[in-house]
C-alpha positions as CSV (number, residue, x, y, z in Angstrom):
1,M,105.3,79.7,109.7
2,P,102.0,81.6,110.0
3,Q,99.1,80.9,107.7
4,P,99.3,83.2,104.6
5,Q,96.8,86.1,105.1
6,L,97.4,88.1,101.9
7,L,98.3,87.2,98.3
8,I,100.1,89.9,96.3
9,F,100.3,89.6,92.5
10,D,102.5,91.5,90.1
11,C,100.5,92.3,87.0
12,D,102.7,92.4,83.9
13,G,104.3,89.0,83.3
14,V,102.2,87.3,86.0
15,L,98.6,88.0,85.3
16,I,99.0,89.6,81.8
17,D,101.4,88.6,79.1
18,S,102.4,92.2,78.5
19,E,106.2,92.4,79.0
20,V,106.9,91.0,75.6
21,V,104.5,93.5,73.9
22,A,106.1,96.4,75.6
23,A,109.6,95.2,74.8
24,K,108.8,94.8,71.1
25,V,107.6,98.4,71.0
26,E,110.6,99.7,72.8
27,A,113.0,97.8,70.5
28,E,111.2,99.0,67.4
29,L,111.3,102.7,68.4
30,L,114.8,102.6,69.8
31,R,116.0,101.7,66.4
32,D,114.7,105.1,65.2
33,E,117.1,106.6,67.8
34,G,120.0,104.6,66.4
35,I,120.1,102.0,69.3
36,E,120.0,98.4,68.2
37,I,118.7,96.2,71.0
38,E,116.6,93.1,70.8
39,A,113.3,92.8,72.6
40,S,114.5,89.6,74.3
41,E,117.5,91.6,75.8
42,L,115.2,94.3,77.1
43,T,113.0,91.8,78.9
44,T,115.9,89.8,80.3
45,R,117.7,92.9,81.7
46,F,114.9,95.3,82.5
47,A,111.6,93.4,83.1
48,G,110.0,94.7,86.3
49,L,111.5,98.2,86.0
50,T,109.5,101.2,85.0
51,F,109.9,102.4,81.5
52,A,111.6,105.6,82.8
53,A,114.1,103.5,84.7
54,T,114.8,101.4,81.6
55,M,115.4,104.4,79.4
56,A,117.6,106.0,82.1
57,R,119.8,102.9,82.3
58,L,120.1,102.8,78.5
59,S,121.0,106.5,78.4
60,E,123.8,105.9,80.9
61,E,125.1,102.9,78.9
62,T,125.0,104.6,75.5
63,G,125.4,108.2,76.2
64,H,122.3,108.9,74.2
65,R,119.8,111.5,75.5
66,F,116.2,110.6,74.9
67,S,113.9,113.5,74.4
68,E,110.6,113.9,76.3
69,A,108.8,113.7,73.0
70,F,110.4,110.3,72.3
71,L,109.6,108.9,75.7
72,K,106.0,110.0,75.4
73,R,105.9,108.4,71.9
74,V,107.1,105.1,73.2
75,D,104.8,105.2,76.2
76,D,101.7,106.1,74.1
77,E,102.5,103.3,71.6
78,I,102.9,100.7,74.4
79,D,99.5,101.7,75.7
80,R,98.0,101.5,72.3
81,R,99.4,98.0,71.7
82,L,98.5,96.7,75.1
83,A,94.9,97.8,74.7
84,T,94.6,95.3,71.8
85,E,97.4,92.8,72.1
86,A,97.8,92.0,75.8
87,E,96.5,88.6,76.8
88,E,95.7,86.9,80.1
89,I,98.4,84.5,81.3
90,A,97.0,81.1,80.8
91,G,94.9,79.9,83.7
92,A,94.7,83.3,85.6
93,H,90.9,83.2,86.0
94,D,90.8,79.6,87.0
95,M,93.6,80.2,89.5
96,L,91.7,83.1,91.1
97,D,88.6,80.9,91.4
98,R,90.5,78.5,93.6
99,L,91.9,81.2,96.0
100,D,89.9,82.4,99.0
101,L,92.5,84.7,100.6
102,P,92.4,88.5,100.3
103,R,94.4,89.6,97.3
104,C,95.8,92.7,95.6
105,I,98.1,93.8,92.8
106,C,101.4,95.6,93.3
107,S,102.9,96.9,90.1
108,N,105.3,99.4,88.6
109,S,102.8,100.3,85.9
110,T,100.7,103.4,86.1
111,A,97.2,103.2,87.6
112,A,95.7,104.1,84.2
113,R,97.6,101.4,82.3
114,L,96.8,98.8,85.0
115,E,93.1,99.5,84.7
116,M,93.2,99.5,80.9
117,E,95.0,96.1,80.5
118,L,93.3,94.4,83.4
119,D,89.9,95.4,82.1
120,H,90.9,94.2,78.6
121,V,91.4,90.7,79.9
122,G,88.5,90.7,82.4
123,L,90.6,90.9,85.5
124,W,89.9,94.4,86.7
125,D,86.8,93.6,88.7
126,R,88.6,90.6,90.3
127,F,91.0,93.0,92.1
128,R,89.6,96.5,92.3
129,P,90.0,98.6,94.4
130,Y,93.1,96.8,95.5
131,V,95.3,97.6,92.5
132,F,98.3,99.5,93.7
133,S,100.8,101.4,91.4
134,A,104.2,102.1,92.8
135,V,104.1,105.4,90.9
136,D,101.4,106.5,93.4
137,V,102.9,105.3,96.6
138,G,106.6,105.9,96.5
139,Q,109.7,104.5,94.7
140,P,109.2,101.8,92.1
141,K,110.5,98.3,92.4
142,P,113.1,97.1,93.4
143,A,112.2,99.5,96.2
144,P,109.7,97.8,98.6
145,D,107.4,100.8,98.8
146,V,104.4,99.4,96.9
147,F,104.5,96.1,98.9
148,R,104.7,98.0,102.2
149,H,101.7,100.1,101.1
150,A,99.7,96.9,100.4
151,L,100.7,95.4,103.8
152,K,99.6,98.6,105.5
153,V,96.2,98.7,103.7
154,F,95.5,95.1,104.7
155,D,97.1,95.4,108.1
156,V,99.2,92.2,107.5
157,P,102.8,91.6,108.5
158,G,105.2,90.9,105.7
159,H,105.9,87.3,106.6
160,A,102.1,86.6,106.3
161,A,102.0,87.8,102.7
162,V,102.8,85.7,99.6
163,V,104.0,87.5,96.5
164,I,104.2,86.1,93.0
165,E,106.7,87.9,90.8
166,D,108.2,87.3,87.4
167,S,111.1,89.8,87.7
168,V,114.3,89.9,89.7
169,H,113.5,93.5,90.6
170,G,110.1,92.6,91.8
171,V,111.4,89.7,93.9
172,Q,114.0,92.0,95.5
173,G,111.3,94.6,96.4
174,A,109.0,92.0,97.9
175,K,111.8,90.4,100.0
176,A,112.9,93.9,101.2
177,A,109.3,94.3,102.4
178,G,109.6,91.1,104.4
179,C,107.2,89.1,102.2
180,R,107.5,85.5,101.0
181,V,108.0,85.3,97.3
182,V,107.2,82.8,94.6
183,G,108.9,83.3,91.2
184,F,106.9,82.9,88.0
185,T,108.3,82.0,84.6
186,G,105.2,81.3,82.6
187,A,105.0,84.5,80.5
188,G,106.1,85.0,76.9
189,H,109.3,86.8,77.9
190,S,110.7,84.0,80.0
191,Y,114.3,83.2,79.2
192,L,117.0,80.5,79.8
193,G,118.1,80.9,83.4
194,H,115.1,82.9,84.4
195,A,114.1,80.5,87.3
196,D,117.7,80.6,88.6
197,A,117.8,84.4,88.5
198,L,114.5,84.6,90.5
199,T,115.8,82.1,93.0
200,E,119.1,84.0,93.5
201,A,117.1,87.2,94.0
202,G,115.2,85.5,96.9
203,A,112.2,83.6,95.6
204,E,111.6,80.5,97.8
205,T,110.5,78.5,94.8
206,V,109.6,79.1,91.1
207,I,106.5,77.9,89.1
208,S,105.8,78.1,85.4
209,R,102.0,77.5,85.6
210,L,99.5,79.6,87.5
211,A,97.5,76.4,88.0
212,D,100.2,75.4,90.5
213,F,99.9,78.5,92.7
214,P,96.8,77.7,94.9
215,A,98.4,74.4,96.1
216,L,101.7,76.1,96.7
217,V,100.0,78.7,98.9
218,E,98.8,75.8,101.1
219,V,102.2,74.3,101.2
220,L,103.8,77.6,102.2
221,A,101.7,77.6,105.4
222,V,103.9,74.8,106.7
223,W,107.0,75.3,104.7
224,Q,109.8,76.9,106.7
225,D,111.8,79.3,104.6
226,D,115.5,78.8,105.5
């Protein structure tokens, strides 16, 4: 296999422990709409999807119509909570110190939210301007659009890019773009069977500590994905 030339990071659930914060907000406000669902179920089923996609799926399942005002209320509250509660995944800065390859972020979050939460934990300057929102470049994950955009910007073939993702939908999108994928289960929303789900979606291997990622990138240079 060729030497990796580009490292692509998901943001929420890989660099920032934010999925659990967003899910708690969604669960709390959904109760006001008469829908009882635990935050843990939201993260297990919908992590990696956009908020709009999550609400659309819940609407299909329940028959409940969510007003634009409600959707904005939830989105605004998630932003408010993330601005103060989001935390760096343990070891993110140290991991980045050990990596020399070009890197970027590919996320389903909006550009504004990405800048806000990355800046909050001191990671914005370690990636900008290469922070790509699927909202701006095409269809969100599990579509491969945001990954293909990153590959085009860096002029790198998919098989020479290593993606680290915490969600099934993210793994599926990265694989569809031809990238090699490492699953990650070290965030607060991880669940029993999480690693198996990522593997089944196409991750070559799964780690639970960001500290293990630099050495794994070196291994992938000689590890044939069968």
